[in-house]
C-alpha positions as CSV (number, residue, x, y, z in Angstrom):
1,M,23.2,-120.7,116.9
2,H,24.9,-122.6,114.0
3,G,26.9,-124.9,116.3
4,N,28.8,-124.7,119.5
5,L,32.3,-125.3,118.2
6,E,34.8,-122.5,117.4
7,V,37.7,-122.6,115.0
8,A,40.8,-120.4,114.8
9,G,40.4,-117.6,112.3
10,G,36.7,-118.0,112.2
11,R,33.6,-116.0,113.0
12,P,29.9,-117.1,113.0
13,L,27.3,-116.3,110.3
14,P,23.8,-115.9,111.8
15,A,20.7,-117.9,110.8
16,G,18.8,-115.9,108.2
17,H,22.1,-114.7,106.5
18,D,21.6,-113.9,102.9
19,S,22.3,-116.7,100.5
20,L,26.0,-117.0,99.5
21,A,24.8,-117.2,95.9
22,F,24.6,-113.4,96.1
23,G,28.3,-113.2,96.8
24,V,30.4,-112.2,99.9
25,P,32.1,-109.1,101.1
26,T,35.7,-108.4,100.1
27,S,37.8,-111.0,102.0
28,V,41.3,-112.4,102.4
29,P,41.9,-114.6,99.3
30,G,41.0,-118.2,100.2
31,T,38.6,-117.2,103.0
32,I,35.7,-119.7,103.0
33,Y,32.1,-119.0,103.9
34,A,29.9,-122.1,104.9
35,L,26.2,-121.5,105.4
36,A,23.2,-123.7,106.2
37,I,19.6,-122.8,107.2
38,A,20.6,-122.7,110.9
39,G,23.6,-120.4,110.2
40,G,27.2,-120.9,109.4
41,I,30.8,-119.8,109.7
42,T,33.5,-117.9,107.8
43,V,37.1,-118.9,108.2
44,R,40.4,-117.4,106.9
45,P,42.7,-119.8,105.2
46,R,45.6,-121.5,107.0
47,D,46.9,-125.1,106.6
48,G,45.2,-127.5,108.8
49,R,42.1,-125.5,109.6
50,T,39.0,-127.7,109.5
51,I,35.3,-127.0,109.5
52,L,32.9,-129.9,110.6
53,F,29.3,-130.1,109.4
54,G,26.6,-132.5,110.2
55,R,23.5,-133.1,112.3
56,N,25.0,-133.0,115.8
57,R,24.9,-129.3,116.6
58,P,27.2,-129.4,119.8
59,E,29.9,-131.2,117.9
60,V,30.0,-129.4,114.5
61,H,30.7,-125.9,113.3
62,V,27.8,-125.9,110.8
63,C,24.7,-127.8,111.6
64,I,22.6,-129.3,108.7
65,G,19.6,-131.6,108.9
66,E,19.4,-131.2,112.7
67,N,15.9,-132.9,112.9
68,D,16.6,-135.5,110.1
69,R,18.1,-138.8,111.5
70,R,19.2,-139.9,108.0
71,I,21.8,-137.1,108.1
72,S,25.0,-138.3,109.8
73,R,26.0,-136.5,113.0
74,H,29.4,-135.8,111.4
75,Q,28.4,-135.7,107.7
76,G,31.6,-134.1,106.3
77,L,34.4,-131.7,106.8
78,L,36.2,-128.9,105.0
79,T,40.0,-128.7,105.3
80,Y,42.5,-126.1,104.1
81,R,45.7,-127.5,102.7
82,H,47.9,-127.0,99.6
83,D,46.3,-123.6,99.0
84,S,42.8,-125.0,98.7
85,W,39.8,-125.9,100.7
86,W,38.8,-129.6,100.3
87,V,35.5,-131.2,101.0
88,D,35.5,-134.7,102.5
89,N,32.5,-137.0,103.2
90,T,32.6,-138.6,106.6
91,G,28.9,-139.6,106.8
92,R,26.8,-142.5,105.5
93,L,24.9,-140.6,102.7
94,P,26.6,-139.3,99.6
95,I,27.1,-135.5,99.2
96,R,25.9,-134.2,95.8
97,L,28.2,-131.6,94.2
98,P,27.4,-129.4,91.2
99,G,27.1,-131.4,88.0
100,S,25.3,-134.2,90.0
101,R,28.6,-135.6,91.1
102,L,28.3,-137.8,94.2
103,L,31.0,-137.8,96.8
104,F,30.9,-141.0,98.9
105,T,32.5,-141.8,102.2
106,D,35.5,-143.6,100.8
107,D,36.1,-141.2,98.0
108,E,39.2,-138.9,97.9
109,P,38.4,-135.3,99.1
110,V,37.5,-132.8,96.3
111,P,39.0,-129.4,96.1
112,L,36.7,-126.4,96.0
113,A,37.1,-123.8,93.2
114,A,36.9,-120.1,94.0
115,G,33.4,-118.7,94.1
116,Y,30.1,-120.4,95.0
117,T,29.5,-124.1,95.4
118,P,26.3,-125.6,96.8
119,L,26.4,-129.1,98.4
120,F,23.3,-131.2,98.9
121,V,22.6,-134.2,101.1
122,R,19.3,-136.1,100.5
123,G,17.6,-137.0,103.8
124,S,14.3,-138.7,104.7
125,N,11.2,-138.1,102.7
126,E,13.2,-136.8,99.7
127,R,14.3,-133.7,101.8
128,E,17.3,-132.0,100.3
129,H,19.6,-130.4,102.9
130,L,21.8,-127.5,101.5
131,L,25.2,-126.4,102.6
132,E,26.3,-123.3,100.7
133,L,30.0,-122.6,100.3
134,F,31.8,-119.6,98.9
135,V,35.6,-119.3,98.6
136,A,37.1,-115.9,98.1
137,G,39.1,-115.7,94.9
138,P,42.7,-114.5,94.3
139,D,41.7,-110.9,94.4
140,G,39.5,-111.4,97.5
141,L,36.4,-110.1,95.7
142,Q,33.1,-111.6,94.7
143,P,32.4,-111.9,90.9
144,T,31.9,-108.6,89.2
145,S,28.4,-107.6,88.3
146,R,27.8,-107.7,84.5
147,H,24.4,-106.0,84.3
148,N,24.9,-104.3,81.0
149,D,27.0,-106.9,79.2
150,P,25.5,-108.5,76.2
151,T,23.9,-111.9,76.9
152,Q,26.3,-114.7,76.0
153,P,24.3,-117.1,73.8
154,P,24.2,-120.8,74.7
155,K,26.2,-123.3,72.7
156,T,24.2,-124.7,69.8
157,W,25.3,-127.4,67.4
158,K,24.9,-127.5,63.7
159,L,22.9,-130.5,62.5
160,S,21.9,-131.5,59.0
161,P,18.1,-131.7,58.4
162,T,18.3,-135.5,58.4
163,E,20.3,-135.5,61.6
164,K,17.9,-133.2,63.3
165,L,14.9,-135.2,62.3
166,I,16.5,-138.4,63.6
167,L,17.4,-136.8,66.9
168,I,14.0,-135.3,67.4
169,V,12.5,-138.8,67.0
170,L,15.1,-140.3,69.3
171,A,14.6,-137.5,71.9
172,Q,10.8,-137.1,71.7
173,R,10.1,-138.4,75.2
174,Y,12.5,-135.7,76.5
175,L,10.9,-133.0,74.4
176,L,7.5,-134.0,75.7
177,H,8.8,-133.6,79.3
178,E,7.8,-137.1,80.2
179,A,8.9,-138.3,83.7
180,H,12.1,-140.2,83.6
181,P,12.5,-140.2,79.8
182,Q,14.7,-142.6,77.9
183,P,15.8,-142.4,74.2
184,L,14.0,-144.5,71.8
185,S,15.8,-147.7,70.7
186,W,17.4,-147.7,67.2
187,R,14.5,-150.0,66.0
188,Q,11.8,-147.8,67.5
189,A,13.3,-144.7,66.0
190,A,13.6,-146.4,62.5
191,L,10.0,-147.5,62.6
192,H,8.9,-144.0,63.5
193,L,11.0,-142.4,60.8
194,A,9.6,-144.9,58.3
195,E,6.1,-143.7,59.1
196,L,7.2,-140.1,58.5
197,D,9.1,-140.9,55.2
198,P,8.3,-144.5,53.9
199,D,10.5,-144.1,50.9
200,A,13.8,-143.1,52.7
201,G,14.9,-146.7,53.5
202,W,15.1,-146.2,57.2
203,T,16.7,-149.0,59.2
204,A,18.0,-149.4,62.8
205,K,21.6,-149.5,61.4
206,R,21.2,-146.3,59.5
207,V,19.8,-144.5,62.6
208,E,22.6,-145.8,64.7
209,H,25.2,-144.8,62.2
210,D,24.0,-141.2,61.9
211,V,23.6,-140.7,65.7
212,V,27.0,-142.2,66.4
213,A,28.5,-139.7,63.9
214,V,26.9,-136.8,65.7
215,R,28.2,-138.1,69.1
216,A,31.7,-138.4,67.7
217,R,31.6,-134.9,66.3
218,L,30.5,-133.4,69.5
219,S,32.9,-135.4,71.5
220,K,35.7,-134.2,69.4
221,D,34.6,-130.7,70.2
222,G,34.9,-131.3,73.9
223,V,31.4,-132.5,75.0
224,P,31.9,-135.1,77.8
225,G,30.1,-138.4,78.3
226,L,29.6,-139.4,74.6
227,T,32.1,-142.2,74.3
228,R,32.2,-145.8,75.8
229,E,35.6,-145.1,77.3
230,E,34.2,-142.2,79.4
231,V,31.0,-143.9,80.5
232,G,32.2,-147.4,81.0
233,E,30.3,-150.7,80.7
234,P,27.4,-151.4,80.8
235,V,26.7,-148.4,78.5
236,G,22.9,-148.9,78.1
237,N,21.3,-145.7,77.0
238,S,23.9,-143.4,78.7
239,L,25.5,-142.2,75.5
240,N,22.3,-141.1,73.8
241,H,20.9,-139.8,77.1
242,N,24.0,-137.5,77.5
243,L,23.8,-136.5,73.8
244,I,20.1,-135.5,74.2
245,H,20.8,-133.5,77.3
246,E,23.6,-131.6,75.6
247,L,21.5,-130.8,72.6
248,M,18.6,-129.6,74.7
249,S,20.6,-127.6,77.2
250,G,21.9,-125.3,74.5
251,G,18.7,-125.1,72.6
252,T,19.7,-127.2,69.6
253,L,16.6,-129.3,70.2
254,V,13.5,-127.6,71.7
255,P,10.0,-128.8,72.3
256,P,8.5,-126.9,69.3
257,D,10.7,-129.2,67.1
258,L,8.1,-131.9,67.8
259,C,5.9,-130.3,65.1
260,L,8.2,-131.9,62.5
261,L,6.7,-135.3,63.6
262,D,3.2,-134.1,62.7
263,Q,4.0,-133.2,59.1
């Protein structure tokens, strides 16, 4: 059993139910599916309807982390209002949403978009407890299969040869897949570039100027997390860290680029 509570307009999902990432049957628009390893529930939308999830099986609709005492007995709830389902954290641990966003106990509830949303709660011994959610969209259908559609290429960014060399040096720890990588400092990058090209007049200021120009260009094109105003103080390495992740996620920088450092 997923839990002992019932909710109006709801029906249970058994343990062993297929992952919601595969989609859901045609449903009333706004219907929510909530599934954990022990089972779950699906509920039609109506203002005020609430789904409780947490460790205490007899007092929740969906049980997660039943044998992990770090998970709160009432970890969170899902509530339907204003034509949306909202997720609220009522437990002690943060809930991790897509994009590594953390939802804390005192935070405002977050609305769920149509489609699939995984929620994670980190328990004891680095265990990750998953609550899968799926909200039926306006047409009540799961996303259409696109088996034969052309593959949409990732977003890559145009860099000058000099910009690319600087960023490879700056990001070399990431490209080497080191644990917990950080960007090189401006001074470290300048020293490394001077070893590669002693006659180019590399300085920390020059490296900083060129990298800041790339960040400004990408930020203007809509990439988040590349300005001090977005990140807030203290900035530390956050801006360059976010820049490197953007360049690597789309394939603008890839590990084979490290060969340029050997030439």
